[in-house]
C-alpha positions, 0 to 999 in steps of 0.5 A, a space after each residue: 457059930 463055931 469056936 475053935 481053940 489054939 494053944 499057942 506055945 513058942 518053943 522050948 529055949 534054945 542057947 541064942 534066948 540064953 544068952 538073950 540074941 534074936 533069933 529070928 529065922 535063924 535055925 538054932 536047935 532047943 538046947 537041954 533046958 529047952 528039951 525039958 520045958 518041952 516035956 514039962 508043958 506036956 503035963 500042962 496040956 495033959 489037964 486039957 482036951 486037945 485034938 491036933 498039934 502044929 508047929 513051925 518048921 523052924 527046927 527048935 519049934 518042930 522039936 517042942 511040938 514032937 516032943 509035945 505031941 509025943 506025950 499028949 497021943 497026937 500027930 503033928 499034922 503040920 509044919 507050916 511056913 507061915 508060923 515062923 518067927 519074924 526076919 530079923 534081918 541083919 539084927 540076927 544074933 546080934 544081942 541089946 548093945 550099940 551095933 544093934 541100936 545103929 540098926 533100929 528103926 520105928 517098929 524094928 530094924 532095918 532089913 528085918 521084917 515090920 512088925 505089922 507084917 509078921 502079925 498079919 502072916 501069923 493071924 493069916 496062918 492061924 485064919 487058914 487053921 481055924 478054917 481047916 480045922 474048924 472047932 477043933 483044938 489046936 496046939 500051936 508050936 511057934 515063936 515068942 515075938 510072932 505070938 507076942 505080935 499076932 495076939 497084940 494085933 488080933 486082941 487090939 492090945 500090946 502083950 508085953 511078952 511071951 515066955 518060952 514052952 507057956 500056955 498062952 489059949 485063945 479062942 476064935 470064932 469068926 470075926 472073934 478073938 477071945 484070950 484065956 489064958 497068958 504065960 500060964 496063967 487065966 485071964 479076966 473075961 472080957 468081951 470078944 474083940 472083932 478080929 482083922 
């Protein structure tokens, strides 16, 4: 049975992150803090062996991936559209408050991509990568909500938050996912969870 290792990393900070605005598919670039976080992530990743880097095509993830790939001496082999962030529809750009609450419905926001749809899309993209790079160690730079909902679905447990530029490691073998690191911290071993 072939095991593929994913190092899932949320992009570095953007101004909208700092302002606590929903970004979704709005293409907001990294800020200076985010660029520093990307450089700092290289130091963490250098402690392990990696084979390739892939990312979401949104600029905040793509720039984070470029910095990390250069630091690891690896190519960015793909920009995967399915790894883009969850589409929050008319809620994008909003902060917590009455206007955002007016858009809230069970499981998300009116006019937005459903959480389950985003999770299924994210997991499908990782499954394709696991097939195309079977047995490899893949650094994937994507988005906080996409990582959170995808891992929650794969592991059948709620993941609360994903920090900017933190290392999240998951092992994938056919039909099973096993979480090793979450937000840079080791996770006690658990039984692998059957995949979708």
